[in-house]
GUKOLLUM-780139 format. One record per residue (C-alpha): residue number from 1; residue in three letters; y, x, z. Coordinates in Angstrom, 1 decimal. Each point is the difference from the previous one (the first is absolute). Layout:
<nodes>
NODE,pos,code,py,px,pz
NODE,NUM,ALA,Y,X,Z
...
</nodes>
This chain:
<nodes>
NODE,pos,code,py,px,pz
NODE,1,UNK,-43.9,49.7,-13.6
NODE,2,UNK,2.5,-2.6,-1.1
NODE,3,UNK,-2.8,-2.6,0.2
NODE,4,UNK,-0.7,0.6,3.7
NODE,5,UNK,3.8,0.1,0.7
NODE,6,UNK,0.7,-3.3,-1.7
NODE,7,UNK,-3.1,-1.7,1.5
NODE,8,UNK,1.0,0.9,3.5
NODE,9,UNK,3.6,-0.9,-0.6
NODE,10,UNK,-0.9,-3.5,-1.3
NODE,11,UNK,-2.4,-0.4,2.9
NODE,12,UNK,2.8,0.8,2.5
NODE,13,UNK,3.0,-1.7,-1.7
NODE,14,UNK,-1.5,-3.0,-1.7
NODE,15,UNK,-0.6,-2.2,3.1
NODE,16,UNK,-1.5,-2.8,-2.1
NODE,17,UNK,-3.1,2.3,-0.3
NODE,18,UNK,-0.5,-0.7,3.8
NODE,19,UNK,-1.1,-3.5,-1.0
NODE,20,UNK,-2.7,1.5,-2.2
NODE,21,UNK,-1.1,2.3,2.8
NODE,22,UNK,-0.1,-3.0,2.4
NODE,23,UNK,-2.0,-2.1,-2.5
NODE,24,UNK,-2.6,2.8,-0.5
NODE,25,UNK,-0.1,0.5,3.8
NODE,26,UNK,-0.6,-3.6,0.9
NODE,27,UNK,-2.6,-0.5,-2.8
NODE,28,UNK,-1.9,3.1,1.0
NODE,29,UNK,0.0,-1.0,3.7
NODE,30,UNK,-1.1,-3.5,-0.9
NODE,31,UNK,-2.9,1.1,-2.1
NODE,32,UNK,-1.1,2.7,2.5
NODE,33,UNK,0.0,-2.6,2.8
NODE,34,UNK,-2.1,-2.4,-1.9
NODE,35,UNK,-2.5,2.6,-1.2
NODE,36,UNK,-0.3,1.5,3.5
NODE,37,UNK,-0.5,-3.3,1.8
NODE,38,UNK,-2.4,-1.4,-2.6
NODE,39,UNK,-1.8,3.4,-0.3
NODE,40,UNK,-0.1,0.3,3.8
NODE,41,UNK,-1.4,-3.5,0.3
NODE,42,UNK,-2.7,0.8,-2.6
NODE,43,UNK,-0.9,3.2,1.8
NODE,44,UNK,-0.1,-1.8,3.4
NODE,45,UNK,-2.5,-2.4,-1.5
NODE,46,UNK,-2.2,2.8,-1.2
NODE,47,UNK,0.3,2.0,3.2
NODE,48,UNK,-0.7,-2.9,2.3
NODE,49,UNK,-2.9,-1.3,-2.1
NODE,50,UNK,-1.7,3.4,0.0
NODE,51,UNK,0.9,0.5,3.7
NODE,52,UNK,-1.6,-3.3,1.0
NODE,53,UNK,-3.1,-0.1,-2.4
NODE,54,UNK,-1.1,3.6,-0.4
NODE,55,UNK,-0.9,1.3,-3.5
NODE,56,UNK,-2.9,-2.4,-0.9
NODE,57,UNK,-0.8,-3.5,1.2
NODE,58,UNK,-3.3,-1.8,-0.1
NODE,59,UNK,0.1,-3.8,0.4
NODE,60,UNK,-1.2,-3.3,-1.4
NODE,61,UNK,3.2,-2.0,0.7
NODE,62,UNK,-1.8,-2.3,2.4
NODE,63,UNK,0.4,-0.7,3.7
NODE,64,UNK,-3.8,-0.1,0.1
NODE,65,UNK,-0.1,3.8,-0.7
NODE,66,UNK,-3.0,1.9,-1.4
NODE,67,UNK,-3.0,1.7,1.6
NODE,68,UNK,-1.5,3.5,-0.1
NODE,69,UNK,3.4,1.6,0.3
NODE,70,UNK,-1.0,2.6,2.6
NODE,71,UNK,-3.0,1.1,-1.9
NODE,72,UNK,2.2,0.5,-3.1
NODE,73,UNK,2.6,1.9,2.0
NODE,74,UNK,-2.6,2.4,1.4
NODE,75,UNK,-1.4,0.4,-3.6
NODE,76,UNK,3.4,0.8,-1.4
NODE,77,UNK,0.7,2.6,2.6
NODE,78,UNK,-3.4,1.6,-0.5
NODE,79,UNK,0.1,0.1,-3.8
NODE,80,UNK,3.7,0.7,-0.6
NODE,81,UNK,1.1,2.2,2.9
NODE,82,UNK,2.3,1.9,-2.4
NODE,83,UNK,1.8,-3.3,-1.0
NODE,84,UNK,-0.2,-2.4,3.0
NODE,85,UNK,1.9,1.2,3.1
NODE,86,UNK,-0.3,-3.2,2.1
NODE,87,UNK,-0.8,-3.7,-0.4
NODE,88,UNK,0.3,-2.9,2.5
NODE,89,UNK,-0.9,-3.7,-0.1
NODE,90,UNK,2.7,-2.6,0.7
NODE,91,UNK,-0.3,-3.7,0.7
NODE,92,UNK,2.9,-2.2,-1.0
NODE,93,UNK,0.1,-3.5,1.5
NODE,94,UNK,2.5,-2.6,1.1
NODE,95,UNK,0.7,-1.8,3.2
NODE,96,UNK,2.6,-0.7,2.6
NODE,97,UNK,1.7,2.2,2.6
NODE,98,UNK,1.3,-1.5,3.3
NODE,99,UNK,2.4,1.7,2.5
NODE,100,UNK,-1.0,-1.8,3.2
NODE,101,UNK,3.2,0.7,2.1
NODE,102,UNK,2.4,-1.4,-2.7
NODE,103,UNK,-2.5,-2.6,-1.2
NODE,104,UNK,0.7,1.1,-3.5
NODE,105,UNK,-2.6,-0.3,-2.8
NODE,106,UNK,0.2,1.6,-3.4
NODE,107,UNK,-2.3,0.4,-3.0
NODE,108,UNK,-1.6,3.4,-0.3
NODE,109,UNK,-2.0,2.1,-2.4
NODE,110,UNK,-2.7,1.6,2.2
NODE,111,UNK,-1.2,3.4,-1.2
NODE,112,UNK,-3.0,1.7,1.4
NODE,113,UNK,0.2,3.8,-0.2
NODE,114,UNK,-1.7,3.1,1.3
NODE,115,UNK,3.2,1.6,1.3
NODE,116,UNK,-0.9,3.7,-0.2
NODE,117,UNK,-1.5,-0.4,-3.5
NODE,118,UNK,2.9,-2.1,-1.3
NODE,119,UNK,2.5,2.6,1.2
NODE,120,UNK,-1.9,2.6,-2.1
NODE,121,UNK,-0.3,-2.2,-3.1
NODE,122,UNK,3.6,-1.3,-0.2
NODE,123,UNK,3.4,0.3,1.7
NODE,124,UNK,-0.5,-2.7,2.5
NODE,125,UNK,0.4,2.4,2.9
NODE,126,UNK,3.5,1.0,-1.1
NODE,127,UNK,1.3,-3.5,0.6
NODE,128,UNK,-1.2,-0.3,3.6
NODE,129,UNK,2.8,-0.1,2.5
NODE,130,UNK,-1.6,0.9,3.3
NODE,131,UNK,-2.5,2.4,-1.6
NODE,132,UNK,3.0,2.0,-1.3
NODE,133,UNK,1.4,0.7,3.5
NODE,134,UNK,-3.2,-0.1,2.0
NODE,135,UNK,-2.5,1.6,-2.4
NODE,136,UNK,-3.6,-0.8,0.6
NODE,137,UNK,0.6,-3.0,2.2
NODE,138,UNK,-0.3,-2.9,-2.5
NODE,139,UNK,-3.5,-1.5,0.0
NODE,140,UNK,-1.6,-3.2,-1.1
NODE,141,UNK,-2.6,0.3,2.7
NODE,142,UNK,0.1,-1.6,3.4
NODE,143,UNK,3.3,0.8,1.8
NODE,144,UNK,2.0,-1.2,3.0
NODE,145,UNK,3.8,-0.5,0.3
NODE,146,UNK,2.0,3.2,0.5
NODE,147,UNK,2.8,-0.5,2.5
NODE,148,UNK,3.0,2.2,0.8
NODE,149,UNK,0.7,0.9,3.6
NODE,150,UNK,1.5,2.9,1.9
NODE,151,UNK,-1.3,3.5,0.8
NODE,152,UNK,0.2,1.7,3.3
NODE,153,UNK,3.6,1.1,-0.7
NODE,154,UNK,1.0,-3.6,-0.7
NODE,155,UNK,0.4,0.5,-3.7
NODE,156,UNK,-1.3,-2.6,-2.6
NODE,157,UNK,-3.4,1.1,-1.3
NODE,158,UNK,-2.9,-1.3,-2.1
NODE,159,UNK,-3.7,0.2,0.8
NODE,160,UNK,-1.1,3.7,0.0
NODE,161,UNK,-1.6,0.1,-3.5
NODE,162,UNK,2.9,-1.8,-1.7
NODE,163,UNK,2.5,2.2,1.9
NODE,164,UNK,-1.7,3.2,-1.0
NODE,165,UNK,-0.3,-1.2,-3.7
NODE,166,UNK,3.8,-0.8,0.0
NODE,167,UNK,0.9,3.4,1.5
NODE,168,UNK,-2.4,1.7,-2.5
NODE,169,UNK,1.8,-1.8,-2.9
NODE,170,UNK,3.4,1.0,1.3
NODE,171,UNK,-1.0,3.7,0.3
NODE,172,UNK,-1.3,0.1,-3.6
NODE,173,UNK,2.8,-2.1,-1.6
NODE,174,UNK,3.3,1.4,-1.3
NODE,175,UNK,3.2,-0.8,1.9
NODE,176,UNK,1.1,-2.3,-2.8
NODE,177,UNK,-3.3,-2.0,0.3
NODE,178,UNK,0.4,-0.2,3.8
NODE,179,UNK,3.6,-1.2,-0.4
NODE,180,UNK,-1.2,-2.8,-2.4
NODE,181,UNK,-2.8,-1.2,2.3
NODE,182,UNK,0.7,-3.7,0.8
NODE,183,UNK,0.3,0.3,3.7
NODE,184,UNK,-0.3,-3.3,1.9
NODE,185,UNK,3.4,0.0,1.6
NODE,186,UNK,0.0,-3.7,1.2
NODE,187,UNK,-2.6,0.8,2.6
NODE,188,UNK,1.3,3.6,0.5
NODE,189,UNK,-3.5,1.4,0.0
NODE,190,UNK,1.0,2.7,-2.5
NODE,191,UNK,-3.2,-0.5,-2.1
NODE,192,UNK,-0.5,-1.3,-3.5
NODE,193,UNK,-1.2,-3.6,-0.1
NODE,194,UNK,-0.2,-2.8,2.4
NODE,195,UNK,-2.2,0.3,3.1
NODE,196,UNK,-0.5,-2.6,2.7
NODE,197,UNK,0.8,1.0,3.7
NODE,198,UNK,-2.9,0.3,2.4
NODE,199,UNK,-0.8,-3.6,1.3
NODE,200,UNK,1.2,-0.3,3.6
NODE,201,UNK,-3.2,-1.8,1.1
NODE,202,UNK,-2.1,2.9,-1.3
NODE,203,UNK,2.1,3.0,1.0
NODE,204,UNK,-1.2,-0.1,3.6
NODE,205,UNK,2.9,2.2,1.1
NODE,206,UNK,2.0,2.5,-2.1
NODE,207,UNK,0.2,-1.2,-3.6
NODE,208,UNK,-2.1,2.8,-1.4
NODE,209,UNK,-0.4,-0.1,-3.8
NODE,210,UNK,-3.5,-0.9,-1.2
NODE,211,UNK,-2.3,-2.3,-2.0
NODE,212,UNK,-0.2,-3.6,1.3
NODE,213,UNK,-1.8,-3.2,-1.0
NODE,214,UNK,-3.4,-0.4,-1.5
NODE,215,UNK,-1.2,1.8,-3.0
NODE,216,UNK,0.5,-1.7,-3.4
NODE,217,UNK,-0.5,1.2,-3.5
NODE,218,UNK,3.0,1.5,-1.6
NODE,219,UNK,2.0,-1.4,-2.9
NODE,220,UNK,2.7,1.6,-2.2
NODE,221,UNK,2.6,-2.5,-1.1
NODE,222,UNK,2.4,0.1,-3.0
NODE,223,UNK,3.4,1.1,1.2
NODE,224,UNK,1.8,-3.0,-1.5
NODE,225,UNK,-2.5,-2.3,1.7
NODE,226,UNK,0.8,1.2,3.5
NODE,227,UNK,3.6,1.5,-0.2
NODE,228,UNK,3.5,-0.8,-1.2
NODE,229,UNK,1.7,2.2,-2.5
NODE,230,UNK,3.6,1.0,1.1
NODE,231,UNK,2.9,0.6,-2.4
NODE,232,UNK,-0.2,3.7,0.5
NODE,233,UNK,-3.7,0.1,-1.1
NODE,234,UNK,-1.6,0.3,3.4
NODE,235,UNK,-2.4,-2.6,1.5
NODE,236,UNK,0.2,-1.9,3.2
NODE,237,UNK,-3.6,-0.7,1.2
NODE,238,UNK,-0.6,-3.4,1.6
NODE,239,UNK,-3.2,1.0,1.8
NODE,240,UNK,-1.0,3.0,2.2
NODE,241,UNK,-2.9,2.2,-0.8
NODE,242,UNK,-3.2,-1.5,1.2
NODE,243,UNK,1.3,-3.5,-0.3
NODE,244,UNK,-2.9,-2.5,-0.4
NODE,245,UNK,-0.2,-2.0,-3.3
NODE,246,UNK,-2.5,-2.5,-1.3
NODE,247,UNK,-1.5,0.1,-3.5
NODE,248,UNK,-1.7,-3.0,-1.5
NODE,249,UNK,-2.3,0.8,-2.9
NODE,250,UNK,-1.2,-1.9,-3.1
NODE,251,UNK,-3.6,1.2,-0.7
NODE,252,UNK,-2.0,-0.7,-3.2
NODE,253,UNK,-3.7,0.2,-0.7
NODE,254,UNK,-1.3,2.2,-2.8
NODE,255,UNK,-0.1,-3.1,-2.2
NODE,256,UNK,3.7,-0.6,0.4
NODE,257,UNK,-0.2,-3.0,2.4
NODE,258,UNK,2.1,0.0,3.2
NODE,259,UNK,-2.2,1.0,2.9
NODE,260,UNK,-0.9,-2.9,2.2
NODE,261,UNK,0.3,0.7,3.7
NODE,262,UNK,-0.3,-2.5,2.9
NODE,263,UNK,3.4,0.9,1.4
NODE,264,UNK,2.0,0.1,-3.3
NODE,265,UNK,1.6,3.2,-1.3
NODE,266,UNK,-0.8,3.0,2.3
NODE,267,UNK,2.9,1.5,2.0
NODE,268,UNK,0.2,3.3,1.9
NODE,269,UNK,2.4,1.7,2.3
NODE,270,UNK,1.4,3.4,-0.9
NODE,271,UNK,2.6,2.5,1.2
NODE,272,UNK,3.0,1.1,-2.1
NODE,273,UNK,-0.5,3.8,-0.1
NODE,274,UNK,2.3,1.0,-2.8
NODE,275,UNK,2.0,-1.4,-3.0
NODE,276,UNK,-0.2,1.2,-3.6
NODE,277,UNK,2.9,0.1,-2.5
NODE,278,UNK,-1.1,0.5,-3.6
NODE,279,UNK,3.5,-0.8,-1.2
NODE,280,UNK,-1.4,-3.0,-2.0
NODE,281,UNK,1.4,-3.1,1.6
NODE,282,UNK,-2.8,-2.3,-1.2
NODE,283,UNK,-2.5,2.2,1.8
NODE,284,UNK,2.0,0.9,3.1
NODE,285,UNK,0.9,-3.6,0.7
NODE,286,UNK,-3.6,-1.4,0.2
NODE,287,UNK,-2.6,2.8,0.3
NODE,288,UNK,-2.1,0.6,3.1
NODE,289,UNK,-2.5,2.9,0.1
NODE,290,UNK,-3.1,-0.1,2.3
NODE,291,UNK,-3.2,2.0,0.3
NODE,292,UNK,-2.2,-0.4,-3.1
NODE,293,UNK,-3.3,-0.5,1.9
NODE,294,UNK,1.6,-2.5,2.3
NODE,295,UNK,1.4,-2.1,-2.8
NODE,296,UNK,-3.2,0.3,-1.9
NODE,297,UNK,-1.8,-1.5,3.0
NODE,298,UNK,2.5,-2.8,0.6
NODE,299,UNK,-0.1,-1.0,-3.7
NODE,300,UNK,-3.8,0.3,0.0
NODE,301,UNK,0.2,2.5,-2.9
NODE,302,UNK,-2.4,2.3,1.8
NODE,303,UNK,-3.7,-0.2,-0.5
NODE,304,UNK,-1.2,-3.5,0.4
NODE,305,UNK,-3.5,-1.4,0.3
NODE,306,UNK,-0.6,-3.3,-1.6
NODE,307,UNK,-2.0,-2.8,1.6
NODE,308,UNK,-3.2,-1.2,-1.5
NODE,309,UNK,1.9,-3.2,-0.9
NODE,310,UNK,2.5,2.1,-2.0
NODE,311,UNK,-2.7,1.8,-1.8
NODE,312,UNK,-0.6,3.0,2.3
NODE,313,UNK,0.8,3.6,-0.7
NODE,314,UNK,3.2,1.9,0.8
NODE,315,UNK,3.5,0.2,-1.4
NODE,316,UNK,1.2,3.6,-0.2
NODE,317,UNK,3.4,1.0,1.6
NODE,318,UNK,3.0,-0.6,-2.3
NODE,319,UNK,3.5,1.3,-0.5
NODE,320,UNK,2.8,-1.2,-2.2
NODE,321,UNK,1.3,3.4,-1.2
NODE,322,UNK,-0.8,3.7,0.0
NODE,323,UNK,2.9,2.4,-0.2
NODE,324,UNK,-0.7,3.5,-1.4
NODE,325,UNK,2.0,3.2,0.2
NODE,326,UNK,-0.7,2.7,-2.6
NODE,327,UNK,0.4,3.7,0.5
NODE,328,UNK,3.2,1.6,-1.3
NODE,329,UNK,0.0,0.5,-3.8
NODE,330,UNK,-2.8,-2.4,-0.7
NODE,331,UNK,0.6,-2.5,-2.9
NODE,332,UNK,-0.1,-3.5,1.4
NODE,333,UNK,-0.9,-1.7,-3.3
NODE,334,UNK,-2.9,2.4,-0.7
NODE,335,UNK,-1.3,-0.4,3.5
NODE,336,UNK,0.3,-3.8,-0.3
NODE,337,UNK,-2.1,0.0,-3.1
NODE,338,UNK,-2.7,2.1,1.7
NODE,339,UNK,0.0,-2.4,3.0
NODE,340,UNK,-0.2,-3.1,-2.2
NODE,341,UNK,-3.1,1.4,-1.7
NODE,342,UNK,-1.5,1.1,3.3
NODE,343,UNK,0.6,-3.4,1.6
NODE,344,UNK,-1.7,-1.9,-2.9
NODE,345,UNK,-3.0,2.2,0.5
NODE,346,UNK,0.2,-0.4,3.8
NODE,347,UNK,0.1,-3.7,0.3
NODE,348,UNK,-2.7,-0.9,-2.5
NODE,349,UNK,-2.7,1.2,2.4
NODE,350,UNK,1.5,-2.0,2.9
NODE,351,UNK,1.1,-3.3,-1.6
NODE,352,UNK,-3.4,-1.6,0.2
NODE,353,UNK,-0.3,-2.5,2.9
NODE,354,UNK,3.7,-0.4,0.5
NODE,355,UNK,1.2,-3.6,0.4
NODE,356,UNK,3.2,0.8,-1.8
NODE,357,UNK,-0.6,2.8,-2.5
NODE,358,UNK,3.4,-0.6,-1.6
NODE,359,UNK,1.6,1.6,3.0
NODE,360,UNK,-1.2,3.5,-1.2
NODE,361,UNK,0.0,-0.8,-3.7
NODE,362,UNK,3.8,-0.6,0.1
NODE,363,UNK,0.9,3.1,2.0
NODE,364,UNK,2.7,1.9,-1.8
NODE,365,UNK,1.1,3.6,0.5
NODE,366,UNK,3.7,0.5,-0.8
NODE,367,UNK,2.6,2.7,0.3
NODE,368,UNK,3.0,-0.8,2.2
NODE,369,UNK,2.1,-0.3,-3.2
NODE,370,UNK,-2.4,-2.6,-1.5
NODE,371,UNK,-0.1,-1.9,3.3
NODE,372,UNK,3.8,-0.4,-0.1
NODE,373,UNK,0.4,0.0,-3.8
NODE,374,UNK,1.6,-3.4,-0.4
NODE,375,UNK,2.6,0.7,2.7
NODE,376,UNK,0.7,3.6,-1.3
NODE,377,UNK,0.2,-1.2,-3.6
NODE,378,UNK,2.5,-2.7,0.9
NODE,379,UNK,2.2,2.4,1.8
NODE,380,UNK,-0.1,2.5,-2.9
NODE,381,UNK,1.0,-2.7,-2.5
NODE,382,UNK,2.8,-1.1,2.3
NODE,383,UNK,1.3,3.6,0.4
NODE,384,UNK,0.1,0.4,-3.9
NODE,385,UNK,1.7,-3.4,-0.4
NODE,386,UNK,2.7,0.5,2.6
NODE,387,UNK,0.6,3.6,-1.1
NODE,388,UNK,0.4,-1.1,-3.6
NODE,389,UNK,2.4,-2.8,0.9
NODE,390,UNK,2.2,2.3,2.0
NODE,391,UNK,-0.2,2.7,-2.7
NODE,392,UNK,1.2,-2.5,-2.6
NODE,393,UNK,2.9,-1.0,2.3
NODE,394,UNK,0.9,3.7,0.4
NODE,395,UNK,0.5,0.3,-3.7
NODE,396,UNK,3.5,-1.4,0.7
NODE,397,UNK,0.9,3.5,1.2
NODE,398,UNK,-0.7,1.4,-3.6
NODE,399,UNK,2.4,-2.6,-1.5
NODE,400,UNK,2.6,0.6,2.7
NODE,401,UNK,-0.1,3.8,-0.7
NODE,402,UNK,0.3,-0.7,-3.7
NODE,403,UNK,3.0,-2.3,0.4
NODE,404,UNK,1.8,2.3,2.3
NODE,405,UNK,-0.5,3.0,-2.2
NODE,406,UNK,1.1,-2.0,-3.0
NODE,407,UNK,3.3,-0.7,1.8
NODE,408,UNK,0.4,3.7,0.9
NODE,409,UNK,-0.5,1.0,-3.6
NODE,410,UNK,2.6,-2.5,-1.1
NODE,411,UNK,2.5,1.3,2.6
NODE,412,UNK,-0.8,3.7,-0.9
NODE,413,UNK,0.2,-0.2,-3.7
NODE,414,UNK,3.0,2.4,-0.1
NODE,415,UNK,-1.8,2.5,2.2
NODE,416,UNK,-3.0,-0.1,-2.3
NODE,417,UNK,2.2,0.5,-3.0
NODE,418,UNK,1.6,3.1,1.6
NODE,419,UNK,-3.4,1.4,0.9
NODE,420,UNK,-1.3,-0.5,-3.5
NODE,421,UNK,3.2,1.5,-1.6
NODE,422,UNK,-0.5,3.3,1.9
NODE,423,UNK,-3.6,0.4,-1.3
NODE,424,UNK,-2.3,-2.2,2.1
NODE,425,UNK,-2.9,-1.4,-2.0
NODE,426,UNK,-1.2,-3.6,0.0
NODE,427,UNK,-3.1,1.0,1.9
NODE,428,UNK,2.1,1.8,2.6
NODE,429,UNK,2.2,-3.1,0.6
NODE,430,UNK,-3.1,-2.2,0.2
NODE,431,UNK,-1.5,2.4,2.5
NODE,432,UNK,3.0,-0.4,2.3
NODE,433,UNK,-0.6,-3.8,0.4
NODE,434,UNK,-3.8,0.5,0.2
NODE,435,UNK,0.5,2.5,2.8
NODE,436,UNK,2.5,-2.5,1.5
NODE,437,UNK,-2.7,-2.7,0.0
NODE,438,UNK,-2.6,2.5,1.5
NODE,439,UNK,2.5,0.9,2.8
NODE,440,UNK,0.4,-3.8,0.8
NODE,441,UNK,-3.8,-0.3,0.1
NODE,442,UNK,-0.5,3.1,2.1
NODE,443,UNK,2.6,-1.1,2.6
NODE,444,UNK,-0.8,-3.7,-0.1
NODE,445,UNK,-3.7,0.6,0.0
NODE,446,UNK,0.2,2.4,3.0
NODE,447,UNK,2.1,-2.4,2.0
NODE,448,UNK,-2.2,-2.9,-0.9
NODE,449,UNK,-3.2,2.0,1.0
NODE,450,UNK,1.5,1.0,3.3
NODE,451,UNK,1.3,-3.6,0.7
NODE,452,UNK,-3.4,-1.6,-1.0
NODE,453,UNK,-2.0,2.5,2.1
NODE,454,UNK,2.2,-0.4,3.0
NODE,455,UNK,-0.3,-3.8,-0.3
NODE,456,UNK,-3.8,0.0,-0.3
NODE,457,UNK,-0.3,2.3,2.9
NODE,458,UNK,2.0,-2.3,2.2
NODE,459,UNK,-1.0,-3.3,-1.6
NODE,460,UNK,-1.9,-1.3,3.1
NODE,461,UNK,2.9,0.8,2.3
NODE,462,UNK,2.3,-1.9,-2.5
NODE,463,UNK,-2.3,-3.0,0.1
NODE,464,UNK,-0.2,0.1,3.8
NODE,465,UNK,3.8,0.0,0.0
NODE,466,UNK,0.1,-3.1,-2.3
NODE,467,UNK,-2.5,-1.7,2.2
NODE,468,UNK,2.1,0.8,3.1
NODE,469,UNK,3.0,-1.5,-1.7
NODE,470,UNK,-1.9,-3.1,-1.0
NODE,471,UNK,-3.8,-0.6,-0.1
NODE,472,UNK,0.5,-2.0,-3.2
NODE,473,UNK,1.1,3.3,-1.7
NODE,474,UNK,-3.5,1.5,0.4
NODE,475,UNK,-1.1,1.3,-3.4
NODE,476,UNK,-3.5,1.3,0.7
NODE,477,UNK,-2.2,-2.5,1.9
NODE,478,UNK,-3.3,1.5,1.1
NODE,479,UNK,-1.8,-3.3,-0.2
NODE,480,UNK,0.9,-0.2,-3.7
NODE,481,UNK,-0.3,3.6,-1.1
NODE,482,UNK,-3.0,0.9,2.2
NODE,483,UNK,1.4,3.3,1.2
NODE,484,UNK,2.3,0.0,3.0
NODE,485,UNK,2.4,2.7,-1.3
NODE,486,UNK,1.7,0.6,-3.3
NODE,487,UNK,-1.2,3.1,-1.9
NODE,488,UNK,2.6,2.7,0.6
NODE,489,UNK,-1.3,3.0,-1.9
NODE,490,UNK,1.6,1.5,-3.1
NODE,491,UNK,-2.3,2.0,-2.3
NODE,492,UNK,1.6,3.2,-1.4
NODE,493,UNK,-1.6,-0.7,-3.4
NODE,494,UNK,1.6,-3.5,-0.2
NODE,495,UNK,3.4,1.3,1.1
NODE,496,UNK,-0.2,2.9,-2.5
NODE,497,UNK,-1.0,-2.3,-2.9
NODE,498,UNK,2.7,-2.5,0.8
NODE,499,UNK,2.6,2.7,0.2
NODE,500,UNK,-0.9,1.5,-3.3
NODE,501,UNK,0.0,-3.5,-1.7
NODE,502,UNK,3.5,-0.6,1.5
NODE,503,UNK,1.3,3.2,-1.5
NODE,504,UNK,-1.6,-0.8,-3.4
NODE,505,UNK,1.4,-3.5,0.1
NODE,506,UNK,3.5,1.3,0.6
NODE,507,UNK,-0.3,2.4,-2.9
NODE,508,UNK,-1.3,-2.9,-2.2
NODE,509,UNK,3.0,-2.0,1.0
NODE,510,UNK,2.4,2.7,-1.1
NODE,511,UNK,-1.6,0.6,-3.4
NODE,512,UNK,2.0,-2.7,-1.8
NODE,513,UNK,3.3,1.3,1.4
NODE,514,UNK,-1.0,3.6,-0.8
NODE,515,UNK,-0.8,-1.0,-3.6
NODE,516,UNK,3.3,-1.7,-0.4
NODE,517,UNK,1.9,3.0,1.5
NODE,518,UNK,-1.9,2.4,-2.4
NODE,519,UNK,1.2,-2.0,-3.0
NODE,520,UNK,3.7,0.2,0.9
NODE,521,UNK,2.0,2.0,-2.6
NODE,522,UNK,2.9,2.1,1.3
NODE,523,UNK,2.6,-1.4,-2.4
NODE,524,UNK,-1.0,-3.6,0.7
NODE,525,UNK,0.0,0.7,3.7
NODE,526,UNK,3.5,1.5,0.0
NODE,527,UNK,1.2,-2.9,-2.3
NODE,528,UNK,-1.6,-2.4,2.4
NODE,529,UNK,2.2,1.4,2.8
</nodes>
C-alpha cells in the first residue's frame, strides 16, 4: 500500500516529473504521426493500385499492344468461371487534348475502356463525379450537350433524364450525403456540377431544359486536367458538361512505326461527359478516357487487312492491356500461374503467320502488387527508415526519465532511509520508482497517443491553414507526392504498439534510479541528511 501512496505522492508533488511526462507525450505523438502518415501513404498506394488495375494484369509493355486478347478473355471465363469474375481490355496511348474555347492545349494519356466492364473490374466508377449524382447518365457513346433551363413553374431544371436521376439519388442518399453534395451555387441552379444554359438562338421561346448541339462521342477527363482544386478540397470546374474537346492521337503500326497518314496525326472531336478522380495526381492531371472500340479504330489497332505490297493477310485486333478481376477469396498468385501456363499453350497455335510474333511472346501476367512492386517496395523501405530515425530520436525520452528520476532519488534519500528503517525491503523501494516510471509512461503515452491521433485526423485542415497563411508553407504538394491529400488514418494496432513501447521505455528509464534507491542503507541515508 505504501508503494502506491508514495508513487502517487511523488507524481503529484514532484513537478519536475511533468517534464518526463511531456517528453514521453511528445515522443509518442511524433512517432505515431510518422507511422500513421507513412503507413497511410503505403496503404493508399496499395488501395489505389488495386482500385485502378484490378487483381491481375496482362500486358507486353508496348504501345503496339498484343493480339488475340478477346479470344483469351472468352477462354478464361469459360474454363475458370469459379476464379474469373470479369475481364476487360484497355488501350493506353498518348496524345494531346485541346479545349477550343480557351485555346488551351495539354498533353494527355488517352485510355480506351469499355465503361461498363471497367466499372465491374476495378473502382473506376467510384471516382466519377457526375455519375455519382446522376447515376446511369455517364456514357462514352454519342451524346449531345445537356443544358439547364426552367420548368413550367420557372424553377431551374435539367433535361428530364438528368433531373430524374438527380432526384433519384437525393431520395436514396442520407441527409449527410445530400448536405455534402457540391451544389453549383455560382449559377444558382441548385444541381451538382456545371451545366451550360440553353442557347438563346436554339431555345425558340421559353428556355426549356434539353439536349442541344450535334452528337459527339463522350470523353471522361481526369479531374485535375479540367478543374481547379480549392483550399477546402473542393473543385471548381472550368468547363460545363457536354463541352466539346479535341483529342489528337499518335497511332503506331504493329511493327512499332508511327502510322503514316496523309493529314498528319488524326484528331477527333468529343464531348466532356464526366471527370474522374482516382486521387493519384499524375493520373488525374493528364488522363482522358474514351470508348475502347473508337480508340482502337482511330489508332488502327482493330483488324487490318494488308495490301499485296505489304505481303497480304490480316493483322488481328490489338490491345495494350487486359485487366482481370477475381472472385472473392481466390488466390491471385495461384490464378496468375494458371493463366501464364494457359497463355503459353494458347498463343503457340496462333503465332504462326504474325508479322511481329514478339508481341505475344512477351505478354506478361502480373498481380497488381507485382505491377507496382518497385513503387510499393520503395515506400515500404522509406516507411521503415523514417520510423527508425524518429524512433532513435525518441530514445531521448528514456534518458530524460532516467536523469529526472536520478535527481528525485538524490533529493529523497532521507525518505528512502526512513522507509527502509521501518521494514521496507530493497525490492519494495525499487518497485516504488519502477511504478513511478510506469505511471509517467501511462500518462505521457496516453496524452501523446491522443495528441498524435488528433493531429493526424486534422492534418489536412492544418496544411490548408498553413497554405492559407502563406502558399510557401505548403508541406504536401500533390505534384510531388502523387496523392492529393495527406493520409489521415490512425491504425489502432499502431497506436496500441506505440503506447505499450512508451510505457516500457519509461520503465526502462527508471531502472537505474530504482536500482540506486534499492541500494540505499538506512544509516547512510540518515547520516546523509
